[in-house]
Every structure is written in structure tokens, then in C-alpha cells.
C-alpha positions in Angstrom: 0.2 0.3 0.1 0.9 3.2 -1.0 2.1 5.5 2.2 0.0 8.9 2.7 1.9 12.1 1.9 3.1 14.1 5.3 1.9 17.8 4.9 3.3 19.9 7.4 1.3 23.4 7.1 2.3 26.4 8.8 0.1 29.8 9.2 -1.0 33.0 11.1 -4.4 31.9 10.5 -6.8 29.2 10.2 -10.3 29.2 10.6 -12.4 28.3 12.4 -9.4 29.9 15.2 -8.1 32.8 14.1 -9.0 34.5 10.1 -9.3 38.3 9.2 -9.8 37.2 5.8 -9.3 34.6 2.9 -6.2 33.3 4.1 -7.9 32.1 7.9 -10.8 30.4 5.3 -8.1 28.9 3.0 -6.3 27.5 6.5 -9.6 26.2 7.6 -10.6 24.6 3.9 -7.7 23.2 2.6 -6.3 20.9 5.2 -9.4 18.6 5.4 -10.0 18.7 2.0 -6.4 17.0 1.7 -7.2 15.0 4.6 -10.4 13.7 2.7 -8.2 12.4 -0.1 -5.9 10.6 1.8 -3.5 12.6 3.3 -1.9 13.3 6.9 -1.9 17.0 7.3 -0.6 19.1 10.5 -1.3 22.7 10.9 1.2 24.8 13.0 -0.4 28.7 14.1 0.1 30.7 17.1 -2.2 30.6 19.6 -3.7 34.6 20.0 -5.0 35.3 23.1 -8.3 35.8 20.9 -8.6 32.5 19.8 -12.3 31.6 21.4 -12.0 27.3 20.9 -11.1 25.6 24.0 -9.0 23.9 21.7 -6.6 26.5 21.9 -6.3 27.4 25.4 -6.1 23.0 27.0 -2.6 22.2 28.9 0.8 22.1 26.7 1.5 19.3 26.1 5.4 19.9 24.5 8.5 22.2 25.3 10.7 23.3 22.0 13.9 25.0 23.0 13.9 27.8 19.9 17.1 29.9 19.5 15.7 33.4 19.4 17.8 36.7 19.0 21.5 34.9 19.9 19.7 33.0 23.0 17.4 30.1 23.1 13.8 30.4 25.2 10.6 27.4 25.2 7.8 27.4 23.7 4.8 25.4 24.9 3.1 23.6 22.0 -0.6 22.2 22.3 -1.5 19.7 19.8 -5.2 18.5 18.8 -7.5 17.5 16.3 -9.8 19.2 14.0 -12.0 17.9 11.1 -9.0 14.8 10.5 -6.1 17.4 10.5 -3.8 17.6 13.4 -3.4 21.4 14.2 -0.4 22.4 17.0 -0.5 26.0 18.9 3.0 27.7 19.3 2.2 29.2 22.9 4.1 32.3 23.4 2.0 34.4 25.4 4.3 37.4 26.1 4.4 37.6 21.7 0.5 36.5 20.5 -1.3 37.0 24.1 -2.8 40.5 23.1 -5.9 41.7 21.6 -5.2 41.7 17.8 -3.2 38.9 15.5 -1.2 41.9 13.9 -2.2 45.3 15.8 -4.8 47.0 17.4 -6.7 49.9 16.7 -3.3 52.3 16.7 -1.3 50.1 13.9 1.0 47.1 13.2 2.3 45.6 17.0 5.7 47.0 16.5 7.7 44.0 17.3 6.2 41.7 14.5 9.1 40.8 13.3 10.1 38.9 16.2 7.0 37.6 16.6 7.0 35.2 13.5 10.7 34.8 13.8 10.4 32.9 17.0 7.3 31.6 15.4 9.1 30.2 12.7 11.9 29.2 14.8 9.3 26.7 16.4 8.1 25.3 13.5 11.5 24.0 12.3 11.8 22.9 16.1 8.8 20.8 15.7 10.1 19.7 11.9 13.0 18.1 13.5 10.9 16.6 16.2 8.7 14.6 13.9 9.7 10.8 13.4 8.7 10.3 10.0 9.7 13.8 9.1 7.0 15.5 6.7 7.3 14.9 3.1 6.5 18.5 2.7 6.5 21.9 4.5 4.4 24.3 3.5 4.3 28.1 4.3 1.5 30.5 3.5 2.1 33.9 3.1 4.8 36.5 4.5 4.1 35.5 8.4 6.1 32.7 7.4 8.0 33.6 5.1 11.5 32.5 7.1 11.1 29.4 7.1 12.1 28.0 4.1 15.1 30.0 4.3 15.8 28.4 7.6 14.8 25.2 6.4 17.1 25.3 3.1 20.3 26.8 4.9 20.1 24.5 8.2 22.8 22.6 9.5 20.9 19.5 9.9 20.7 17.8 6.5 17.7 16.3 7.2 15.9 19.3 7.3 17.4 20.8 4.6 16.0 17.9 1.8 12.6 18.4 3.0 10.8 20.3 -0.1 9.2 23.3 0.5 6.1 24.8 -0.8 5.2 29.1 -0.5 1.8 30.5 -1.2 1.3 33.5 -1.7 -2.3 35.0 -0.9 -1.7 38.6 -1.4 1.5 40.1 -2.5 1.0 43.6 -1.5 1.6 42.1 2.0 5.3 41.5 2.4 6.2 41.7 5.8 9.2 44.7 5.3 11.0 45.7 8.5 14.1 47.4 9.0 17.6 46.1 9.0 18.2 46.0 12.8 15.9 43.1 12.7 18.5 41.1 11.4 19.4 39.8 14.4 16.5 37.5 15.1 15.9 35.4 12.5 18.8 33.4 12.9 20.0 33.5 9.5 24.0 34.0 8.5 24.6 37.9 7.5 25.6 36.9 4.4 21.7 36.0 3.2 20.7 40.4 4.0 21.2 40.6 0.4 19.7 41.9 -2.6 19.9 37.6 -3.8 18.2 36.7 -0.5 16.1 38.7 1.7 17.3 42.2 1.6 15.0 44.6 -0.5 15.9 48.3 -0.8 18.3 48.3 2.6 15.3 46.5 4.6 14.4 42.4 6.0 11.3 41.3 3.8 10.4 38.1 4.7 7.8 37.3 2.3 10.7 37.8 -0.4 12.9 34.7 2.0 9.7 32.2 1.0 10.0 33.3 -2.8 13.7 33.2 -2.7 14.1 30.1 -0.6 11.2 28.0 -1.5 12.0 25.1 -4.1 7.9 25.6 -5.3 5.8 28.8 -5.4 1.9 29.0 -5.9 -0.8 31.6 -5.4 -4.4 31.7 -5.4 -5.3 32.1 -9.3 -3.5 31.6 -12.2 -4.0 35.1 -13.7 -2.7 36.4 -10.6 0.3 34.6 -11.1 1.2 36.2 -14.3 0.0 39.6 -13.2 2.4 39.4 -9.9 5.1 39.2 -12.2 4.8 42.6 -14.0 5.7 46.0 -12.8 2.4 47.1 -12.1 1.3 44.4 -9.4 4.7 43.1 -8.8 5.1 45.0 -5.9 9.1 46.3 -6.4 9.2 42.1 -6.3 7.9 40.9 -9.8 12.0 40.6 -10.7 11.9 37.7 -8.3 8.6 36.5 -9.4 9.9 36.3 -13.0 13.1 34.9 -12.3 11.8 31.9 -10.3 8.3 31.6 -12.9 9.4 28.2 -13.9 8.4 27.2 -10.4 5.7 29.1 -10.0 2.0 28.4 -9.9 -1.5 29.6 -10.0 -4.7 27.1 -8.4 -7.9 29.1 -7.9 -9.4 28.8 -4.1 -12.1 26.5 -3.2 -15.1 27.7 -1.1 -17.1 25.6 1.3 -19.9 23.9 -0.5 -21.5 22.8 3.1 -21.5 26.4 4.5 -22.4 28.3 1.2 -25.3 26.0 -0.2 -28.4 28.1 -0.8 -30.7 24.8 -0.5 -29.7 24.0 3.2 -28.4 27.9 4.3 -29.6 28.6 8.0 -29.4 32.2 7.6 -31.9 32.9 4.3 -35.2 33.6 4.0 -36.3 30.4 2.1 -34.0 27.5 0.1 -33.6 27.4 -3.2 -31.8 25.2 -5.7 -30.7 24.3 -9.6 -33.2 22.5 -10.1 -35.7 24.7 -8.1 -34.9 28.9 -8.0 -38.4 29.8 -6.4 -36.7 30.3 -3.0 -34.8 33.4 -4.6 -37.5 36.0 -5.2 -38.6 35.6 -1.0 -34.5 35.6 -0.3 -34.7 39.2 -2.4 -37.7 40.4 -0.9 -36.2 39.7 2.5 -33.2 41.3 1.9 -34.7 44.4 0.4 -36.6 44.4 3.5 -33.5 44.3 5.9 -32.3 47.0 4.4 -35.0 48.9 4.3 -35.3 49.2 0.5 -38.9 48.9 -1.1 -39.7 45.5 -2.3 -39.5 45.3 -5.4 -39.4 42.3 -6.7 -39.1 43.3 -10.9 -35.9 45.8 -10.0 -32.8 44.5 -10.1 -30.7 44.4 -6.8 -27.4 44.7 -7.0 -25.3 43.5 -4.2 -21.8 43.9 -2.5 -19.9 42.6 0.6 -16.7 44.1 0.7 -13.2 45.5 2.7 -14.1 49.8 2.2 -10.6 49.7 0.5 -9.7 51.1 -3.1 -8.1 47.5 -4.1 -11.9 46.8 -4.0 -12.4 49.5 -6.8 -15.1 51.4 -4.2 -12.8 54.7 -6.3 -14.3 53.9 -9.2 -17.7 52.9 -7.8 -17.7 56.6 -6.1 -17.6 57.8 -10.0 -19.8 55.4 -11.4 -22.4 55.7 -8.5 -24.2 58.8 -9.6 -24.6 57.9 -13.5 -25.8 54.0 -11.8 -28.1 55.3 -9.8 -30.1 56.6 -12.5 -30.8 53.3 -13.7 -33.3 51.1 -12.5 -31.4 49.4 -10.0 -31.0 48.9 -6.4 -28.0 48.7 -4.5 -26.7 46.9 -1.3 -23.4 47.4 -0.2 -22.1 45.0 3.4 -18.7 46.3 4.4 -16.0 47.9 6.8 -12.7 49.6 6.2 -11.3 53.0 5.1 -13.5 56.3 6.7 -13.1 58.2 3.8 -15.4 55.2 2.3 -17.6 54.9 4.6 -18.6 58.8 4.7 -19.3 58.4 1.3 -21.2 55.7 1.1 -23.5 56.3 3.7 -24.1 60.4 2.6 -24.9 58.4 -0.9 -27.4 56.6 0.6 -28.8 59.3 2.7 -29.3 61.5 -0.4 -31.1 58.3 -2.3 -32.4 55.9 -0.2 -34.7 53.8 -2.0 -32.0 52.7 -4.5 -28.9 52.9 -2.0 -28.7 51.1 1.3 -25.5 50.6 3.5 -24.4 48.8 6.7 -21.4 49.3 7.8 -20.4 46.1 9.5 -18.7 42.5 8.7 -22.1 40.5 9.5 -22.0 36.3 8.3 -25.8 36.4 8.7 -26.3 39.5 6.4 -23.7 38.3 3.7 -25.2 34.8 3.3 -28.5 37.2 3.2 -26.4 39.6 0.2 -25.4 36.6 -1.9 -29.1 34.6 -1.6 -30.7 37.8 -2.3 -29.0 39.7 -4.6 -29.8 38.8 -8.7 -26.4 40.4 -9.5 -23.3 41.1 -7.1 -20.4 43.6 -7.8 -16.7 43.4 -7.6 -14.9 46.1 -9.5 -11.4 45.1 -8.1 -8.1 46.6 -9.0 -6.7 43.7 -8.5 -8.0 40.4 -6.6 -5.6 37.4 -6.1 -8.9 34.8 -6.1 -11.6 36.5 -4.7 -14.3 34.4 -2.8 -17.5 36.1 -3.1 -17.4 35.6 -7.2 -17.6 32.0 -6.4 -20.8 32.2 -3.5 -22.3 34.3 -5.9 -22.2 31.8 -8.2 -23.4 29.4 -5.8 -26.2 31.3 -4.9 -27.3 32.2 -8.5 -26.6 35.6 -7.9 -25.0 36.8 -11.3 -21.2 38.5 -11.0 -20.5 41.9 -12.4 -16.8 41.9 -12.1 -13.1 43.5 -13.5 -11.5 41.0 -15.3 -8.1 40.8 -12.7 -6.3 38.1 -11.1 -9.2 34.7 -9.7 -11.9 37.4 -11.2 -10.6 36.5 -14.4 -10.3 33.0 -13.9 -13.6 32.0 -12.9 -15.8 34.4 -14.4 -17.2 33.2 -18.4 -18.2 37.0 -19.9 -22.0 36.0 -21.1 -21.0 38.0 -25.1 -17.4 36.2 -24.8 -18.7 32.9 -24.1 -22.3 32.8 -25.5 -24.6 29.7 -24.1 -21.7 28.7 -21.2 -21.2 32.9 -19.7 -21.6 32.8 -16.3 -21.6 36.7 -15.5 -20.1 40.0 -16.5 -16.6 41.6 -17.2 -14.8 44.9 -17.4 -10.9 44.8 -18.3 -10.3 48.9 -18.6 -10.2 50.1 -15.2 -12.1 52.9 -15.2 -16.4 54.3 -13.8 -17.0 54.1 -17.6 -16.0 50.3 -18.0 -17.9 49.7 -14.4 -21.0 51.4 -16.1 -21.3 49.5 -19.3 -20.9 46.2 -17.6 -23.6 47.3 -15.3 -25.9 48.2 -18.2 -25.1 44.9 -19.8 -25.9 42.9 -17.1 -29.5 44.9 -16.9 -30.5 44.3 -20.5 -29.8 40.3 -20.2 -32.0 41.1 -16.7 -34.9 42.0 -19.0 -35.3 38.5 -20.6 -36.2 36.0 -17.6 -36.0 33.1 -19.1 -32.4 34.2 -20.3 -31.4 35.6 -17.1 -32.6 32.0 -15.2 -30.2 30.4 -17.7 -27.3 32.5 -17.0 -28.0 31.5 -13.0 -28.2 28.2 -13.8 -25.3 28.1 -15.3 -23.2 29.3 -12.8 -24.6 27.4 -10.1 -23.7 24.0 -11.7 -20.1 26.0 -11.7 -17.8 23.2 -9.6 -15.5 25.7 -6.8 -15.0 22.6 -4.4 -12.2 22.4 -2.1 -12.0 18.6 -3.2 -10.7 20.1 -7.3 -8.1 22.6 -5.2 -7.0 19.5 -3.0 -6.4 17.4 -5.9 -3.8 19.8 -8.0 -1.7 20.5 -4.6 -1.6 16.6 -4.6 -0.7 16.6 -7.7 2.2 19.4 -6.8 3.2 17.3 -3.3 3.8 14.6 -6.1 5.9 16.7 -8.2 8.6 17.5 -5.2 9.0 13.8 -4.4 5.9 13.1 -1.9 4.3 9.6 -1.7 0.9 9.1 -3.8 -2.1 8.4 -2.3 
């Protein structure tokens, strides 16, 4: 019998324990999906004070001694089982026993380089304890970027031979710190060079992962191409072009059980691809929830988003005056930049029958938006993968998106792919291009039978994590991990 691959994953987030966005969602879903395909998966993450699960706060079972800042310190470890996955929590209360994962309302924690350098060393110490060792060490985002460097440069031959994968969830967050943090890293000074971790005089944790990992992945094929350009490379496009032969884009999946309109406790009525009748009740419920007129034949657009320029709020602001002259309603759920919050609130007060805004993140209401809206708006400046467009497809809510990153990879434009389209895309990042895409959608909405065909086409698409997990298993096998 062929042994199952042993995968050790390191990350700073994992739902339901600690999550601020897509990274936590991926780590909450990908490891169980890999386990369901036969892999042995072990995830390591910090034991944050904010984790509410009692699994993270049990007794310390193991103590690891790790090098840190020229000396050594003891780090506790708690290991539990969650959804057929081993999860180890790195206990260091002086580093992680505080409110917030990366910062507080005043900004990022000033000791983040120390926090995640120590976390990296704890992962290395655990790796050397495991017998047999993992077949692959898979790291996620800048907080784990030191691990491939510590692995590859280790004097321990067994550790240095373990293949590493480094996944970029968002290149915009790099873990860039002043050169004075170097003594914390546990690396020879010769690696503070442009060919390794040095980045315009600073230390760049994400660059460490890019340079030292055996394979690089990101969360969509289009984003893998885009980050090799000066426009979206955030200063690292040259490094990524040099390593393009080992860079691969794999689109994220979604939790098909949590996001299922046929069995969703958050929505007004169930519905599915073969019976769409409950969608009308969900639309009326959404209109009531946001205080809009209950108008079944008026196209209702939804947004669930972080209010930031990356998400297209600047071109939406420029387009909104014209959009609100059209026969439509728009609901927005989200929070973020204060300037966009103030603008949306003011716009909603001026036109309360067409625009309704809720400045919050609310899990229940996000499901209501996906279920009740006719179309979902994502005019992102860039989008490494995006999840809401896939939730929307699942709920028969037709996406209107900018053709970037994962939005380009997951949505087929109805005019470019007649009979097989799932949404409406626009390429140029401008308000007129956004408005034109909305107008195209409204014209299609005027044909109810054609709109239902479009809804059903999207609802039939497979965005499950089992598909994604299979792609990662192929990658692990390419690195020499055993087959299933």
C-alpha cells in the first residue's frame, strides 16, 4: 500500500480559530480537503489570545527550545485534532497573548518581526521532532516566509532535504522591516543581500519565501501572471520572473456545505439549481433587511466587501451618480477606509430608495446578500483570487466583475462565451467601463428566461475544495511526496 503524503503546513491564520480574511478561510478548508483525499496534514499556527476555541487553550503538551535573538527560549506546544487534521498551537504569551493578530487600532505591533521570527523557529523545531519527518513543508504568506530559508540553510541534512512550498495569498503584504531586525532571524549575515532577503535596505519576509522555497503558488493563474509585472509586482516582479518556472496559480475553492442555498440557515427560503422559487423570498427579505422598497422586478445588486481602493471603491464612487439613475437597487455590506464609509453613508441618505449601506461585517447578512441579490458587484483594482464571486455563482447571483486575478479565472463573460457564460466582466479599470458592464447586465435581466439560464449555468460550476486539494496533491507528488 502506497503511504499517504505527510504535509506540515505553517500559517498565521486558520478558520475557525483565527481569521481576518481569505488566508484563514483557505487554511480552514484546504487541510481537511487534503485529509479527505488521504493525506496526513498537520497545521501549525500561533496560540493567539483572541482564539475562542477551548482547543487552543488546553494544557501544554510539549516544550520546544528554539534559538531566538542570539539565545534560546522555551516555547510551548498544544496539539489537537480538528476535522481529521492535527493542529499545533505555538504558545508564547509575551508574543501572541494579546488582543489582535497583527496589530490593534493604533496600528501594527512593533514587534511583529520578532513574533513571526520566533514562530518560524518554533515550526522548524517541531519539524525536527517529527518522526517520520514531513514529506512537504507548506508555508503561507509573509508571516511564514523565513521558514523556507531556515530549512534550506540548516546544518541538519534531514531538515534541509524537506521540500518546501510557499503560497502567496496577497503580494501587497510583505512583512518588510528595518535591517536592525536581522539578529532575530537566525540566518547568516550573508543572506542580507539583494539576491536573498534584502529589499531596498530592509528585510523582506515574503521575499525570503520567494527566494528559498522549492515551489511557489498563488491563488489563481491570472494573479500568478499579474504579479510578474511592474504594475502588480509590488517591487518583487523581478524575483518572481526569475522563479517563474516554479510558480503556479491554483484557484481557491469554497466551502460547498457552508455556502449552500438549499440548506442555509441564514436565508429566508431554500432554493437550488432545479427549483429557483425560493430566490424571490430571499430577495424580498434582503430588501426589507436594508430598508429598501420591496420591488420584485427591480434588479438588486449586492456588494460584500472591505471598503478599500483595492476593491474598486474609487471607480464605484465615480460611477455611482450615473448608476443610481438606472432602474436598480444597490446594497453594500462592509467596513474599512473612513473616507469610503462616509461617502457611502452620505450617498445612501441622498437616495434611500436605491442605495442602502450597512457598515459592518455580519456573517448572517453576508449570506442574505448572496442569496437575495440578483447580481453581485466586484469592481476590484486587483483580486488575487476572490471568494464572493464563487459564493455568488453558488447562489444564482450573477457576478459583475473586473477581469483581474481570480475574477478573470472564475467568471466567463456572457458575450465572450455565448451559451456558457456565468457573468459580466470589464477589463479597463475606469468608472465608464464599470457602468457599461452594469448596463449589459441590466439588459440581460430584462429577459427573465435568459437570466434564469445564466443563473443556472453559474450554479452548476464546481468550486469545491476537493478539486483544489487534488491540484495541491499533484504539486506535492512533483516534489517527491508519496502518492495516494
